[in-house]
N, C-alpha and C positions, 0 to 999 in steps of 0.2 A: 879162644877159638872164635873165628868169625865166619859167618855165612851170609851170602847175599843172593837175592832172587829178583828177577824182572819178569813181569807178565804184561802182555798187551791187553788192555782193558776190553777191547772188542771180543777177545776170546771168552772172557767171563760174561759179557753181555749175551753172546750167543748161547752159552751154557745155561744161563738163567732164563732166557726166552724159551729154550727147548724143554727144560726140566723143572722150571718154577722153583718152589721151595725145596724140592728133592735135591737140586743142585747144591744148595747151601747146606743142607743137612749132611751131605757127604763129607764136608770138611769143617763144619762149624757146629757148636753146641747151641742149645736154645738161647742162652744169655748173649752169645756172640751174634746170633741172627737178629736179635733186637737192636743191635748197634748198626746193622747194615742199612744204609740210606739208599744205595743204588749199586750198580755194577762196578763203579770205580772203588767204592769202599770195600766191596767184596774182593776185588782184585788185590787191594792192599793187604787184606787179611790172608789171602791165599799166599801171596809173596812172603809175608811174615812167617807163616808156618813152614814154607819150603826153605826159607833162609835159616830158620832155627834148626831144622833137621839136617841141613848141610853143615851148620856149625857143630852139631853133635857128631858129624862124620858118618851118619847112617842113611840119610835121605828118609823119605816117608816109606814105611814098610813094616815089617814084623817087629823090629826093635823100637820103632817110634811111629805112632799113628798120628793122623791129623788131630784126633781127640785127646792126645797126650799133651797138646799145646793149646793153651787158651789165651785169647786176646781180650783185653778189657781196656777201659779208658779212665784216665784221671778226671777229676772235676774240671780241669782246664782242657780236656780233650786229647791229652797226650796218650799214645798207645802204651800199654803195659803187657808184658808177656809173662805167663805163669806156666810152669811145667808140672806134670803129674808127679806125685810122690814117687812112683815107679821110676820115672826118668831121672829125677833128682838123685835118688839113691844109686841107681845103676851107673850114672856118669859122674857122680860126686860133684854136683853142681852147687856152687856157692852163690852166684849172681847171674842174672840175665838182663841184657839191655836190648831195646828194640827201637828202630827208627823206620818210619814208613814215609815215602814221598810219592807224589803223582806229578807227571810232567807230560802233557799232551796225551798221547796214546798209550802211555805206560804207567804202571805202578811198580815201585821199587822198594824193597825192604832190606835192611841190614840188621843182623842179630849178632851180638857179642856175648859169649858165654865165658864165665870165669869158673874154673874148677877149684876144689879145695886143695 
């Protein structure tokens, strides 16, 4: 299953200016917040979580929350996505892959999920 999401980085910039850390806490856990360098990075993480929920076929909501999806980075800086045990079991997830890119005013993420 594949999910994709696109966000205009200006939208995240306004959200962060208006709500400061509370904006990030809504969709990121503390370890993810430490990785955020600016509104562009935050936009990429938002797009990644939205793309993942779309690949699951649920969207963000009662079946899968932002906090069921965690983004981290490898030592070389590549994004890695980890799903909560609840999600892994519920959807029989075997593997998840993530790619995030930024181009001009946009952040884009693609997530591919392989089920057992």
